[in-house]
PDB file of N, CA, C, O and CB in Angstrom:
ATOM      1  N   MET A   1      52.977 -29.776  10.939  1.00  0.00           N
ATOM      2  CA  MET A   1      52.407 -28.475  10.764  1.00  0.00           C
ATOM      3  C   MET A   1      52.601 -27.699  12.066  1.00  0.00           C
ATOM      4  O   MET A   1      52.225 -28.164  13.142  1.00  0.00           O
ATOM      5  CB  MET A   1      50.911 -28.569  10.365  1.00  0.00           C
ATOM      6  N   ALA A   2      53.175 -26.548  11.953  1.00  0.00           N
ATOM      7  CA  ALA A   2      53.384 -25.689  13.117  1.00  0.00           C
ATOM      8  C   ALA A   2      52.096 -24.951  13.472  1.00  0.00           C
ATOM      9  O   ALA A   2      51.379 -24.466  12.597  1.00  0.00           O
ATOM     10  CB  ALA A   2      54.523 -24.683  12.851  1.00  0.00           C
ATOM     11  N   CYS A   3      51.825 -24.880  14.744  1.00  0.00           N
ATOM     12  CA  CYS A   3      50.641 -24.163  15.236  1.00  0.00           C
ATOM     13  C   CYS A   3      51.045 -23.289  16.414  1.00  0.00           C
ATOM     14  O   CYS A   3      52.048 -23.553  17.076  1.00  0.00           O
ATOM     15  CB  CYS A   3      49.508 -25.157  15.650  1.00  0.00           C
ATOM     16  N   THR A   4      50.274 -22.266  16.669  1.00  0.00           N
ATOM     17  CA  THR A   4      50.506 -21.444  17.848  1.00  0.00           C
ATOM     18  C   THR A   4      49.351 -21.644  18.815  1.00  0.00           C
ATOM     19  O   THR A   4      48.286 -22.141  18.448  1.00  0.00           O
ATOM     20  CB  THR A   4      50.662 -19.945  17.469  1.00  0.00           C
ATOM     21  N   SER A   5      49.584 -21.249  20.045  1.00  0.00           N
ATOM     22  CA  SER A   5      48.551 -21.361  21.070  1.00  0.00           C
ATOM     23  C   SER A   5      47.459 -20.325  20.812  1.00  0.00           C
ATOM     24  O   SER A   5      47.685 -19.360  20.082  1.00  0.00           O
ATOM     25  CB  SER A   5      49.157 -21.177  22.487  1.00  0.00           C
ATOM     26  N   PRO A   6      46.280 -20.513  21.402  1.00  0.00           N
ATOM     27  CA  PRO A   6      45.237 -19.492  21.256  1.00  0.00           C
ATOM     28  C   PRO A   6      45.706 -18.120  21.735  1.00  0.00           C
ATOM     29  O   PRO A   6      45.370 -17.102  21.130  1.00  0.00           O
ATOM     30  CB  PRO A   6      43.989 -19.905  22.026  1.00  0.00           C
ATOM     31  N   LEU A   7      46.481 -18.090  22.818  1.00  0.00           N
ATOM     32  CA  LEU A   7      46.972 -16.818  23.343  1.00  0.00           C
ATOM     33  C   LEU A   7      47.925 -16.155  22.358  1.00  0.00           C
ATOM     34  O   LEU A   7      47.805 -14.959  22.092  1.00  0.00           O
ATOM     35  CB  LEU A   7      47.670 -17.027  24.690  1.00  0.00           C
ATOM     36  N   ARG A   8      48.858 -16.909  21.820  1.00  0.00           N
ATOM     37  CA  ARG A   8      49.813 -16.348  20.850  1.00  0.00           C
ATOM     38  C   ARG A   8      49.097 -15.889  19.590  1.00  0.00           C
ATOM     39  O   ARG A   8      49.429 -14.842  19.033  1.00  0.00           O
ATOM     40  CB  ARG A   8      50.895 -17.383  20.490  1.00  0.00           C
ATOM     41  N   THR A   9      48.122 -16.660  19.139  1.00  0.00           N
ATOM     42  CA  THR A   9      47.359 -16.283  17.945  1.00  0.00           C
ATOM     43  C   THR A   9      46.624 -14.973  18.185  1.00  0.00           C
ATOM     44  O   THR A   9      46.632 -14.089  17.328  1.00  0.00           O
ATOM     45  CB  THR A   9      46.358 -17.396  17.557  1.00  0.00           C
ATOM     46  N   TRP A  10      45.986 -14.841  19.349  1.00  0.00           N
ATOM     47  CA  TRP A  10      45.289 -13.597  19.690  1.00  0.00           C
ATOM     48  C   TRP A  10      46.274 -12.434  19.683  1.00  0.00           C
ATOM     49  O   TRP A  10      46.000 -11.382  19.104  1.00  0.00           O
ATOM     50  CB  TRP A  10      44.596 -13.712  21.073  1.00  0.00           C
ATOM     51  N   PHE A  11      47.422 -12.629  20.330  1.00  0.00           N
ATOM     52  CA  PHE A  11      48.424 -11.572  20.401  1.00  0.00           C
ATOM     53  C   PHE A  11      48.878 -11.150  19.008  1.00  0.00           C
ATOM     54  O   PHE A  11      48.990  -9.957  18.724  1.00  0.00           O
ATOM     55  CB  PHE A  11      49.622 -12.031  21.227  1.00  0.00           C
ATOM     56  N   ASP A  12      49.139 -12.121  18.143  1.00  0.00           N
ATOM     57  CA  ASP A  12      49.567 -11.811  16.778  1.00  0.00           C
ATOM     58  C   ASP A  12      48.488 -11.038  16.022  1.00  0.00           C
ATOM     59  O   ASP A  12      48.802 -10.128  15.254  1.00  0.00           O
ATOM     60  CB  ASP A  12      49.915 -13.100  16.024  1.00  0.00           C
ATOM     61  N   LEU A  13      47.246 -11.387  16.229  1.00  0.00           N
ATOM     62  CA  LEU A  13      46.146 -10.731  15.515  1.00  0.00           C
ATOM     63  C   LEU A  13      45.867  -9.312  16.012  1.00  0.00           C
ATOM     64  O   LEU A  13      45.262  -8.519  15.290  1.00  0.00           O
ATOM     65  CB  LEU A  13      44.892 -11.560  15.644  1.00  0.00           C
ATOM     66  N   THR A  14      46.295  -8.980  17.228  1.00  0.00           N
ATOM     67  CA  THR A  14      46.019  -7.631  17.740  1.00  0.00           C
ATOM     68  C   THR A  14      46.675  -6.553  16.890  1.00  0.00           C
ATOM     69  O   THR A  14      46.291  -5.385  16.954  1.00  0.00           O
ATOM     70  CB  THR A  14      46.498  -7.506  19.180  1.00  0.00           C
ATOM     71  N   GLY A  15      47.663  -6.946  16.094  1.00  0.00           N
ATOM     72  CA  GLY A  15      48.296  -5.977  15.196  1.00  0.00           C
ATOM     73  C   GLY A  15      47.443  -5.603  14.005  1.00  0.00           C
ATOM     74  O   GLY A  15      47.690  -4.578  13.369  1.00  0.00           O
ATOM     75  N   ILE A  16      46.443  -6.411  13.688  1.00  0.00           N
ATOM     76  CA  ILE A  16      45.596  -6.111  12.527  1.00  0.00           C
ATOM     77  C   ILE A  16      44.129  -5.895  12.891  1.00  0.00           C
ATOM     78  O   ILE A  16      43.352  -5.400  12.075  1.00  0.00           O
ATOM     79  CB  ILE A  16      45.699  -7.229  11.522  1.00  0.00           C
ATOM     80  N   LEU A  17      43.749  -6.266  14.115  1.00  0.00           N
ATOM     81  CA  LEU A  17      42.359  -6.081  14.543  1.00  0.00           C
ATOM     82  C   LEU A  17      42.160  -4.684  15.099  1.00  0.00           C
ATOM     83  O   LEU A  17      43.103  -4.055  15.578  1.00  0.00           O
ATOM     84  CB  LEU A  17      41.966  -7.131  15.596  1.00  0.00           C
ATOM     85  N   SER A  18      40.929  -4.204  15.031  1.00  0.00           N
ATOM     86  CA  SER A  18      40.601  -2.959  15.720  1.00  0.00           C
ATOM     87  C   SER A  18      40.611  -3.240  17.224  1.00  0.00           C
ATOM     88  O   SER A  18      40.617  -4.399  17.640  1.00  0.00           O
ATOM     89  CB  SER A  18      39.205  -2.393  15.252  1.00  0.00           C
ATOM     90  N   LEU A  19      40.614  -2.202  18.024  1.00  0.00           N
ATOM     91  CA  LEU A  19      40.591  -2.387  19.476  1.00  0.00           C
ATOM     92  C   LEU A  19      39.363  -3.188  19.896  1.00  0.00           C
ATOM     93  O   LEU A  19      39.471  -4.115  20.699  1.00  0.00           O
ATOM     94  CB  LEU A  19      40.610  -1.026  20.195  1.00  0.00           C
ATOM     95  N   ASP A  20      38.198  -2.835  19.358  1.00  0.00           N
ATOM     96  CA  ASP A  20      36.970  -3.557  19.705  1.00  0.00           C
ATOM     97  C   ASP A  20      37.065  -5.033  19.329  1.00  0.00           C
ATOM     98  O   ASP A  20      36.659  -5.898  20.106  1.00  0.00           O
ATOM     99  CB  ASP A  20      35.765  -2.919  19.009  1.00  0.00           C
ATOM    100  N   GLU A  21      37.597  -5.323  18.145  1.00  0.00           N
ATOM    101  CA  GLU A  21      37.731  -6.716  17.710  1.00  0.00           C
ATOM    102  C   GLU A  21      38.709  -7.492  18.597  1.00  0.00           C
ATOM    103  O   GLU A  21      38.473  -8.657  18.915  1.00  0.00           O
ATOM    104  CB  GLU A  21      38.195  -6.770  16.249  1.00  0.00           C
ATOM    105  N   ALA A  22      39.799  -6.846  18.992  1.00  0.00           N
ATOM    106  CA  ALA A  22      40.782  -7.498  19.862  1.00  0.00           C
ATOM    107  C   ALA A  22      40.190  -7.801  21.232  1.00  0.00           C
ATOM    108  O   ALA A  22      40.454  -8.857  21.807  1.00  0.00           O
ATOM    109  CB  ALA A  22      42.027  -6.620  20.014  1.00  0.00           C
ATOM    110  N   VAL A  23      39.391  -6.877  21.752  1.00  0.00           N
ATOM    111  CA  VAL A  23      38.746  -7.094  23.046  1.00  0.00           C
ATOM    112  C   VAL A  23      37.743  -8.239  22.953  1.00  0.00           C
ATOM    113  O   VAL A  23      37.697  -9.093  23.838  1.00  0.00           O
ATOM    114  CB  VAL A  23      38.047  -5.806  23.529  1.00  0.00           C
ATOM    115  N   VAL A  24      36.952  -8.265  21.905  1.00  0.00           N
ATOM    116  CA  VAL A  24      35.971  -9.341  21.725  1.00  0.00           C
ATOM    117  C   VAL A  24      36.677 -10.693  21.616  1.00  0.00           C
ATOM    118  O   VAL A  24      36.254 -11.666  22.240  1.00  0.00           O
ATOM    119  CB  VAL A  24      35.104  -9.085  20.466  1.00  0.00           C
ATOM    120  N   ALA A  25      37.741 -10.758  20.831  1.00  0.00           N
ATOM    121  CA  ALA A  25      38.476 -12.011  20.673  1.00  0.00           C
ATOM    122  C   ALA A  25      39.128 -12.433  21.987  1.00  0.00           C
ATOM    123  O   ALA A  25      39.088 -13.610  22.345  1.00  0.00           O
ATOM    124  CB  ALA A  25      39.539 -11.872  19.577  1.00  0.00           C
ATOM    125  N   GLY A  26      39.723 -11.495  22.705  1.00  0.00           N
ATOM    126  CA  GLY A  26      40.324 -11.807  24.005  1.00  0.00           C
ATOM    127  C   GLY A  26      39.285 -12.258  25.008  1.00  0.00           C
ATOM    128  O   GLY A  26      39.519 -13.188  25.780  1.00  0.00           O
ATOM    129  N   ASP A  27      38.145 -11.606  24.998  1.00  0.00           N
ATOM    130  CA  ASP A  27      37.056 -11.994  25.891  1.00  0.00           C
ATOM    131  C   ASP A  27      36.589 -13.416  25.589  1.00  0.00           C
ATOM    132  O   ASP A  27      36.271 -14.176  26.503  1.00  0.00           O
ATOM    133  CB  ASP A  27      35.881 -11.009  25.765  1.00  0.00           C
ATOM    134  N   PHE A  28      36.550 -13.770  24.318  1.00  0.00           N
ATOM    135  CA  PHE A  28      36.167 -15.125  23.916  1.00  0.00           C
ATOM    136  C   PHE A  28      37.116 -16.165  24.516  1.00  0.00           C
ATOM    137  O   PHE A  28      36.682 -17.235  24.943  1.00  0.00           O
ATOM    138  CB  PHE A  28      36.155 -15.244  22.383  1.00  0.00           C
ATOM    139  N   LEU A  29      38.407 -15.844  24.545  1.00  0.00           N
ATOM    140  CA  LEU A  29      39.389 -16.780  25.105  1.00  0.00           C
ATOM    141  C   LEU A  29      39.214 -16.958  26.607  1.00  0.00           C
ATOM    142  O   LEU A  29      39.474 -18.036  27.141  1.00  0.00           O
ATOM    143  CB  LEU A  29      40.802 -16.300  24.807  1.00  0.00           C
ATOM    144  N   LEU A  30      38.777 -15.907  27.286  1.00  0.00           N
ATOM    145  CA  LEU A  30      38.676 -15.907  28.751  1.00  0.00           C
ATOM    146  C   LEU A  30      37.302 -16.300  29.284  1.00  0.00           C
ATOM    147  O   LEU A  30      37.214 -16.921  30.343  1.00  0.00           O
ATOM    148  CB  LEU A  30      39.027 -14.553  29.272  1.00  0.00           C
ATOM    149  N   ARG A  31      36.248 -15.959  28.590  1.00  0.00           N
ATOM    150  CA  ARG A  31      34.894 -16.060  29.136  1.00  0.00           C
ATOM    151  C   ARG A  31      34.109 -17.203  28.533  1.00  0.00           C
ATOM    152  O   ARG A  31      33.080 -16.989  27.892  1.00  0.00           O
ATOM    153  CB  ARG A  31      34.150 -14.774  28.917  1.00  0.00           C
ATOM    154  N   ARG A  32      34.581 -18.388  28.731  1.00  0.00           N
ATOM    155  CA  ARG A  32      33.909 -19.584  28.236  1.00  0.00           C
ATOM    156  C   ARG A  32      33.698 -20.520  29.418  1.00  0.00           C
ATOM    157  O   ARG A  32      34.292 -20.345  30.482  1.00  0.00           O
ATOM    158  CB  ARG A  32      34.735 -20.282  27.097  1.00  0.00           C
ATOM    159  N   ARG A  33      32.867 -21.485  29.220  1.00  0.00           N
ATOM    160  CA  ARG A  33      32.686 -22.500  30.263  1.00  0.00           C
ATOM    161  C   ARG A  33      34.025 -23.187  30.547  1.00  0.00           C
ATOM    162  O   ARG A  33      34.371 -23.442  31.701  1.00  0.00           O
ATOM    163  CB  ARG A  33      31.609 -23.549  29.838  1.00  0.00           C
ATOM    164  N   ASN A  34      34.759 -23.478  29.494  1.00  0.00           N
ATOM    165  CA  ASN A  34      36.110 -24.040  29.595  1.00  0.00           C
ATOM    166  C   ASN A  34      37.070 -23.084  28.898  1.00  0.00           C
ATOM    167  O   ASN A  34      37.363 -23.265  27.716  1.00  0.00           O
ATOM    168  CB  ASN A  34      36.187 -25.481  28.962  1.00  0.00           C
ATOM    169  N   PRO A  35      37.568 -22.063  29.610  1.00  0.00           N
ATOM    170  CA  PRO A  35      38.386 -21.027  28.964  1.00  0.00           C
ATOM    171  C   PRO A  35      39.641 -21.597  28.310  1.00  0.00           C
ATOM    172  O   PRO A  35      40.226 -22.568  28.791  1.00  0.00           O
ATOM    173  CB  PRO A  35      38.781 -19.968  29.981  1.00  0.00           C
ATOM    174  N   PHE A  36      40.037 -20.978  27.213  1.00  0.00           N
ATOM    175  CA  PHE A  36      41.280 -21.344  26.544  1.00  0.00           C
ATOM    176  C   PHE A  36      42.488 -20.864  27.344  1.00  0.00           C
ATOM    177  O   PHE A  36      43.540 -21.502  27.340  1.00  0.00           O
ATOM    178  CB  PHE A  36      41.316 -20.761  25.124  1.00  0.00           C
ATOM    179  N   ILE A  37      42.324 -19.716  28.041  1.00  0.00           N
ATOM    180  CA  ILE A  37      43.402 -19.141  28.842  1.00  0.00           C
ATOM    181  C   ILE A  37      42.805 -18.587  30.137  1.00  0.00           C
ATOM    182  O   ILE A  37      41.594 -18.392  30.246  1.00  0.00           O
ATOM    183  CB  ILE A  37      44.162 -18.020  28.049  1.00  0.00           C
ATOM    184  N   THR A  38      43.673 -18.342  31.108  1.00  0.00           N
ATOM    185  CA  THR A  38      43.254 -17.684  32.344  1.00  0.00           C
ATOM    186  C   THR A  38      43.764 -16.248  32.321  1.00  0.00           C
ATOM    187  O   THR A  38      44.651 -15.909  31.538  1.00  0.00           O
ATOM    188  CB  THR A  38      43.784 -18.449  33.604  1.00  0.00           C
ATOM    189  N   ILE A  39      43.209 -15.424  33.169  1.00  0.00           N
ATOM    190  CA  ILE A  39      43.675 -14.037  33.250  1.00  0.00           C
ATOM    191  C   ILE A  39      45.124 -14.002  33.705  1.00  0.00           C
ATOM    192  O   ILE A  39      45.883 -13.125  33.291  1.00  0.00           O
ATOM    193  CB  ILE A  39      42.789 -13.212  34.212  1.00  0.00           C
ATOM    194  N   GLY A  40      45.517 -14.948  34.554  1.00  0.00           N
ATOM    195  CA  GLY A  40      46.911 -15.026  34.990  1.00  0.00           C
ATOM    196  C   GLY A  40      47.856 -15.347  33.846  1.00  0.00           C
ATOM    197  O   GLY A  40      48.939 -14.769  33.753  1.00  0.00           O
ATOM    198  N   GLU A  41      47.454 -16.267  32.971  1.00  0.00           N
ATOM    199  CA  GLU A  41      48.265 -16.603  31.799  1.00  0.00           C
ATOM    200  C   GLU A  41      48.377 -15.408  30.861  1.00  0.00           C
ATOM    201  O   GLU A  41      49.443 -15.137  30.308  1.00  0.00           O
ATOM    202  CB  GLU A  41      47.666 -17.809  31.053  1.00  0.00           C
ATOM    203  N   LEU A  42      47.266 -14.695  30.687  1.00  0.00           N
ATOM    204  CA  LEU A  42      47.268 -13.508  29.831  1.00  0.00           C
ATOM    205  C   LEU A  42      48.215 -12.455  30.389  1.00  0.00           C
ATOM    206  O   LEU A  42      49.037 -11.906  29.655  1.00  0.00           O
ATOM    207  CB  LEU A  42      45.845 -12.931  29.697  1.00  0.00           C
ATOM    208  N   ASN A  43      48.104 -12.171  31.682  1.00  0.00           N
ATOM    209  CA  ASN A  43      48.971 -11.167  32.307  1.00  0.00           C
ATOM    210  C   ASN A  43      50.442 -11.561  32.221  1.00  0.00           C
ATOM    211  O   ASN A  43      51.289 -10.722  31.915  1.00  0.00           O
ATOM    212  CB  ASN A  43      48.575 -10.963  33.769  1.00  0.00           C
ATOM    213  N   ALA A  44      50.753 -12.822  32.486  1.00  0.00           N
ATOM    214  CA  ALA A  44      52.146 -13.283  32.422  1.00  0.00           C
ATOM    215  C   ALA A  44      52.690 -13.161  30.999  1.00  0.00           C
ATOM    216  O   ALA A  44      53.829 -12.735  30.803  1.00  0.00           O
ATOM    217  CB  ALA A  44      52.256 -14.745  32.910  1.00  0.00           C
ATOM    218  N   TYR A  45      51.890 -13.528  30.023  1.00  0.00           N
ATOM    219  CA  TYR A  45      52.322 -13.442  28.625  1.00  0.00           C
ATOM    220  C   TYR A  45      52.592 -11.992  28.247  1.00  0.00           C
ATOM    221  O   TYR A  45      53.625 -11.683  27.651  1.00  0.00           O
ATOM    222  CB  TYR A  45      51.260 -14.052  27.684  1.00  0.00           C
ATOM    223  N   LEU A  46      51.670 -11.107  28.590  1.00  0.00           N
ATOM    224  CA  LEU A  46      51.839  -9.704  28.233  1.00  0.00           C
ATOM    225  C   LEU A  46      52.992  -9.066  28.988  1.00  0.00           C
ATOM    226  O   LEU A  46      53.683  -8.209  28.438  1.00  0.00           O
ATOM    227  CB  LEU A  46      50.562  -8.939  28.502  1.00  0.00           C
ATOM    228  N   ASP A  47      53.216  -9.462  30.236  1.00  0.00           N
ATOM    229  CA  ASP A  47      54.370  -8.955  30.983  1.00  0.00           C
ATOM    230  C   ASP A  47      55.669  -9.338  30.284  1.00  0.00           C
ATOM    231  O   ASP A  47      56.625  -8.563  30.279  1.00  0.00           O
ATOM    232  CB  ASP A  47      54.364  -9.496  32.428  1.00  0.00           C
ATOM    233  N   GLY A  48      55.707 -10.527  29.696  1.00  0.00           N
ATOM    234  CA  GLY A  48      56.892 -10.970  28.968  1.00  0.00           C
ATOM    235  C   GLY A  48      57.123 -10.209  27.676  1.00  0.00           C
ATOM    236  O   GLY A  48      58.230 -10.217  27.139  1.00  0.00           O
ATOM    237  N   LYS A  49      56.093  -9.555  27.175  1.00  0.00           N
ATOM    238  CA  LYS A  49      56.208  -8.782  25.928  1.00  0.00           C
ATOM    239  C   LYS A  49      56.465  -7.307  26.184  1.00  0.00           C
ATOM    240  O   LYS A  49      56.677  -6.548  25.239  1.00  0.00           O
ATOM    241  CB  LYS A  49      54.949  -8.937  25.098  1.00  0.00           C
ATOM    242  N   ARG A  50      56.450  -6.889  27.434  1.00  0.00           N
ATOM    243  CA  ARG A  50      56.621  -5.485  27.785  1.00  0.00           C
ATOM    244  C   ARG A  50      57.958  -4.952  27.257  1.00  0.00           C
ATOM    245  O   ARG A  50      58.999  -5.587  27.423  1.00  0.00           O
ATOM    246  CB  ARG A  50      56.536  -5.302  29.311  1.00  0.00           C
ATOM    247  N   GLY A  51      57.912  -3.789  26.626  1.00  0.00           N
ATOM    248  CA  GLY A  51      59.106  -3.149  26.127  1.00  0.00           C
ATOM    249  C   GLY A  51      59.547  -3.610  24.743  1.00  0.00           C
ATOM    250  O   GLY A  51      60.511  -3.085  24.186  1.00  0.00           O
ATOM    251  N   ARG A  52      58.845  -4.582  24.195  1.00  0.00           N
ATOM    252  CA  ARG A  52      59.175  -5.057  22.854  1.00  0.00           C
ATOM    253  C   ARG A  52      58.300  -4.329  21.832  1.00  0.00           C
ATOM    254  O   ARG A  52      57.172  -3.945  22.140  1.00  0.00           O
ATOM    255  CB  ARG A  52      58.983  -6.600  22.747  1.00  0.00           C
ATOM    256  N   PRO A  53      58.817  -4.141  20.625  1.00  0.00           N
ATOM    257  CA  PRO A  53      58.005  -3.477  19.614  1.00  0.00           C
ATOM    258  C   PRO A  53      56.760  -4.316  19.244  1.00  0.00           C
ATOM    259  O   PRO A  53      56.765  -5.545  19.322  1.00  0.00           O
ATOM    260  CB  PRO A  53      58.855  -3.204  18.361  1.00  0.00           C
ATOM    261  N   GLY A  54      55.736  -3.620  18.853  1.00  0.00           N
ATOM    262  CA  GLY A  54      54.524  -4.324  18.411  1.00  0.00           C
ATOM    263  C   GLY A  54      53.361  -4.129  19.317  1.00  0.00           C
ATOM    264  O   GLY A  54      52.282  -4.665  19.062  1.00  0.00           O
TER     265      GLY A  54
END
């Protein structure tokens, strides 16, 4: 079974979530006792998507 990372899943969902929902979901990934992602990972991922449609 193919799965995506929490970061990729969040990114994919931003196309259908409202801005508020996307922020809440992203905050959930970052603001936990044991975060799923770091702010550095988020920034690097988004930098890699710069200039692409979506």
